[in-house]
N, C-alpha and C positions, 0 to 999 in steps of 0.2 A: 452241489449237484445243478448238472447243466438243464439251462432251459428246454422244454420241450419244441419241438419245431418240423416243420415240415420239408421235403425238398422243394428248391427253388422250382417256379412251374407249374406248382400245385398247388390245392385251395382244398380249406374246408370249406363246408354249406353247413350253414347253422340253418333253424327253422325259418324265419323269414324268407331267407335265401332259399330253401329248396320250394317254400311255396311258390314263389317267383318263377323258378326252372320248371319246376310243374308245370306251370302254366304256358310255358313254350314248349315243351313235351306235347302236353296235351292238348294243345293247339294243333302242331302240325302233325301229331298223329290223326286227329279228327279230320285233317284235311288228308292226309291220306287212305284213311278209311273211304272217306268219300268216293275215291276214285278208283277202289275196288283191290286197292293192294292188302297181302298178305305179313306178318311181322315175322321176322327169324331172331335167331341170336347165333354166333358164333364163338367161340373162346377167346380169351384173352391174348393166349400166345398162339403161334403159329410156329410152324419149322422155318427155320432161314434157307431152305430148298424153295418154299412155297412166299416168302418173303422176298428175295433177294433177285433185282433185274428188274423187278414191276415198276419203280418208281424215279427211274433216272440216276444218272449220277448224284445230284444234290440230295435227291430223296432218298439212297441208300444208304450215306452218308450218316442219318437222321434217323436211323434203326437202331433199338433198344436191344442189343443183345443181352438173352439170360445166360447170365454166367455160373459157372456151377451148377449144375442142376440136374447131378445124377453122374454125367459125364464123368471121365477119366482125369485126372490134374493134368492141364494142359492141352486138353482138347479145345480144336474151335467148337465153339458155342453152337448145338445145335436148332435152338429153339430165339425167338423174339417177340418182343411184344409188338402188336398190330399195327402198323402204321397208318392204315385208313380201314372201311369197311368192304370195298370195293372189290379187292385181290383174295381175302378170305370167302368172300361172296363168288367168287368164281371159282374157287377151290370147291366150293360148296355144290354151285352146280353141277361141275363134274363129277362130283362124289354121288350126288343123288339124282343123276339124271335121269333114271330108269323111276323114281317117285314123285317128282314133281310134273306139272304141266306147261307147256309152252305155247303162247309168251308166259314166259314167267313174270310175274309183277312184285314185287319184295321190297319192304322199308326192314330198316334194322335202326335202332336207338338205342349206343353205346359207344362207349369210350375208348379212344386210342389213346397213344402214345406218339412222341417224335421228342430226340436226343435233342430240340431247338436252343438257342437263346430264349429265355426268356425277356417279353419287352411287353408292351402296353396291347392288349388282344393277341399277343402270341403266347401260349402257357405248352407246357410238355406233355401232360394231361388234360384231357379237352373230351368231350361228345361229340359226336356226330350224328345226325339222323339223316339216314341215307334212304331213296327211293329210286329202285333201278327196271327198266324194263327187258328182259333179256327173250332174244329168240325170235325178235323182228327184224329188220332192216327199215319198216317203215317208217317214215319221217312224222308220222302222226305223235308217235311214242315223243320224240321229241314236244311238238305241240301241245303235247297232255302236260308234259313237266313242266313247261313256260304256264300253263294255266296252275298248276299247283303252285309255282312263287309267286303269280298273282293275288291265291287265293291266302296263302298264308300271309304274306305280310299288310293283305287287307285285313284281314284280320286283328292284327298285332300292330295297326296302325303307323305302321313306316314305311316313309316314300323310298322305292328303289330302283335304281336304273340295272336292269339285264344287260351285261354286255355280251355279246354274240362273235363267235370265228368260226374257221371251220379249216382243222388239221391240210385237206386237202390244201387249200388257198395257201397254206404256207410254205406245203412242199411244194405247190408252183413257183414260187415266189423265189425259192432255193435255188428251183429249176432257169428262170428267167435273168437271175442275178449269176450263175455260171457256178452253185454251189450246190447240185444237188445230194449229194454226199453228207454235208454239215447239215442236215434239217434237225437235230439233237442240238446241236453248238447255236443254231438259230436261236431254236425257240428256246432253250436253257436261257440264254443270253436278252431277248425280248421281252422275254414274261416277265424281265426287273424292270420295265421302264418306269413304272409307277412310284418305284421304290430309289430306284438308282439315277434317272434321268437319262435323257437320250447319249448325251457325251460319253457316260460310263457304260454306258452298253454298245456304243461304237467301239471303247476301247477293249471291251472283253472280248467281242468279236473278234478283232485283230490278234487279240492273244489268242484266242482259242484256234485260229491258225487260216483266218478270211483275210482273202487278199482288201487292199485298200479301195480296191474298183470293185470290189464286189460289195465291199460295205459302201459305199457311194449311190453304186445302182439301188441299195435297197431303202436308202434316204426317204423316196419320194412315196415309193409305197407307203412307207410307214404316214406319213403326213397327209393321206387322203383327205378333203374336205368335204361338206356334203352332208346329203340324205342319206339313209343307208343305200336307196336305189339307187343316189348317183352314183355313192362308192363303189355300185356291184358293177354301174355301167361303165369308168373307168378300168375298174380291174379287169373286165373283160378286153380293155385293147391289151392291158400290161399281157396278160397271160395267155393272149390269143398262141404261142406257140405251144403252153401248157397242157397238155391232156387232162392231165391232175386237177391241175390249179382250176380247169374251165369246170368240171366235174365238181370241183367244190363250190362254186359261185352257184350252179345249180341246184344245190340243195343248199345253200343259206335263202337263195331266192322262193324256191319253192316251199322251204320254213316260213317265210314272211307269208307267203300265198294263205297257207292251212291257218295261220294267227288272223290273220284279215278275216277268213272266213269264218269263223272258230268265236271269233271276238276276244282275244288276248287282251285283257285290263294291265296293259305295263309299257313301263317306257323299256324302248329296247335300241340297243345302239351297237354298231357293226364295228368293231373295235380290231384293226390289222394288228394293234399289239400285244391284243391277247394270245398268250401260246400255253400257258399251261404246263410246266414242266413236264405233266407225268407222260411216261411214253405208250404208256399202252393207247392212249385216244388217237382217233382216227378218224373221225367228221368234226361234227357238231362240236363245240367246246364253249360253258358258259362264266360265267362270274355275274353274282349281284353282289351291287355296291351300296349302301345307305345313301342317302342324300344330303340329311341332314346332319352328319358326326363323321368327322376323320376316322375313318376305319378303314382296314383291307377287308379284301370280298366276306361276306357273309353266308353265302352259296355260291355254289362251284361246280360244273361236272364235264360230262360230253358223253360223245360216241365212241365206243369201242369194238373192235371189230372184229377180237379174235384174242380176246384174253385169257378165255377157258382154252385157246390152245393148247396154250403151257404146260396145261395140264392135263394135257391127252384127249382134249374135243375141239377141235378146229372147227371155224369157219360158225363160231356162235357169236348172232353180233348183239350189244346191247348199247344202250344207253342211261345214265343214272345223273341223279345231283346231290350235293350234301348242304344240308341247313348244320352251318356252325352254332350250334347253342347256346356257347360261351360269348360268343364276337354278337349275336345279337341278345343275351343279358347282357353284356355291356353297353348294345345300343339302348334297350330297352331303359335302361337305368339314368344315362347321360339327358335323353329325350323327356324323362320324367312319362314313360306310357305306359306302365304298371296300371292295371286297373285299381281302383281303391280296396273294394272287396278279393283280390285275390290273395289277402293274407288271410281273411277268414277263418280259421279254425274250430275253436270251441265256440259254443252259439250259447251254452248260459254252464255256469258252475252253481254249485249249492255249496252255499257256507254254514256253518253250524256253531250253534254256542256251548256246546257241551256234548259228552260221548250218546248221551241217550238222544239227540239232536242229530249227532253225526250216523247212526243207524237210522233213523227217520229218513234222513237224507238219503243215504246208500240205496233204501228201498225207492223215494220217491226218482231217482238218478234213473234208478232201471226201467221204471215204468216210461220217463221220457225216449230214452235209446231205443227202447223199443218200437217209438214212432217213426225212429228214422233221425232223432235232433241227435246232433253232438256235443255230449255233455260230460263234464268232469264232477270230481267232488272234489272240496279241498280236502286232505288227509287226516286233517286233526283239527281239534277245536279250539284253535290260535286267536287272538284276539280280533274281533271281526275287524281292525283298520287295515289289519296284517293279510288277512283274506281277499279284501278288499284291492290290495295293493298289487296282490297278484293277478288278481280279476283285470286289473287296469293296465298290468303290464303287457298280458298277455292279449290286449285288445278285446277283450270277451266282452260282446254287447252286453249279456241280461247275468243278472245274478240272483239265485233263488234262497230268500236266508231263512233257516230250519230254527225257531227257537220255542219255548216251551208254549209261547201261546199258539203257534202256529200247529203243533204236537195238536195240541187241545182240542182245535177248530180242525183237525184233519186237512190242514192248509199251508199254504208259503207265501211270503211275500217274495214277489217280482220285482226285481229293480231293474228301469232300462239306465243301462252306463251312460250313454250319450246324453238325455235327458235330465235325469238326475232322479225321473218320477219313479214310486213303486205303489205297491198295492198289492193286499193280501186279497188272496184267492184260494179257490180247489186246485189242485192238481190239472184235472181236466182243463179249465180254463186257460190255466197258463201253457196247457202244451196245445190249445188253440192259437194264442196269445202268436208264439214262437213258429208256428207254422206258418201265419200269414204273416211275419216278418221279414 
């Protein structure tokens, strides 16, 4: 008999893990609501026509294609599992353009799938928590997303740094090193700087067809030092002959000004090696790294000016970011930052000594639940030691014990599982104690 298992890169989540995940989802959702975003959902699968060509050469290789799902034998797959939530969002905006109001502020918390090699912090099935503003080119949208990043990680207790760049700056760099048509090759390679190092990036750039001279001219730009404002000043000199590059610098400067004016409480670093390989980004790009644990980015996103254009709705600009819930879970676990009460579910469980007492316990439990207290009843009159062990294993803080004496006195015995204190009392008193605790 085969041992049951699941595909590599996927995970089961038991109740304790789900309680922690829901803490993350609820925290993020609360912040999204605080800024006026509305929730949507899209199907797990999309047509291949929707998915292909939106994620760059590397991303398209990682699409999960759905085989033999009603198509004729040997036919190319027509559907695939979604790679992210942004492209399906662009499809939805185009499809329902007459039913939504612009700027449209949406959030979405759903799983995505990537045919990637599983490793620490990288899964084939994982949740994204996306928040986007579409239908405006205002940099206030970027600023608002940076506030959201600050608020979410402040609530979760994670120290982070937001790395910022602009695709227009990267386009300007491609121009001044003499390779204006190689932007995708350049961004795909330098986006791996943190993973494979500068020398391997340079090798990949040459392998992709860039000249040795172009790669050499690129090095000083990627190694700029100093404060964010200092880097921008140096870039102005380097990109003086590039109109698109200067436009990118101006956008970043304006964004820093907006962040200063609105009081974004966040460490922000201008990182010129940040490229984000997805082809649809056209302006600001973001990645967020946890400062106290070795982990890839836990949030990322950017500005896209024409993602809906491929679906027949051109010139609609948007910006969004995605929180990686699974990586956030790993960071919180490694740093032991989950609150102690996040696992608390049932507050009281009724234990009984016999069938008559069990029926009495069921009646009592119904009255307690009616007041909004999470309540269980042990389903059989087993040995009390076994029932107490069950309550202890589930970290239930109170047990309500029902025996013949309690029934005669129309009472229950309430035991505090933490202190060991117990006392017989009327049900109304028990309810008052549980509400106060």
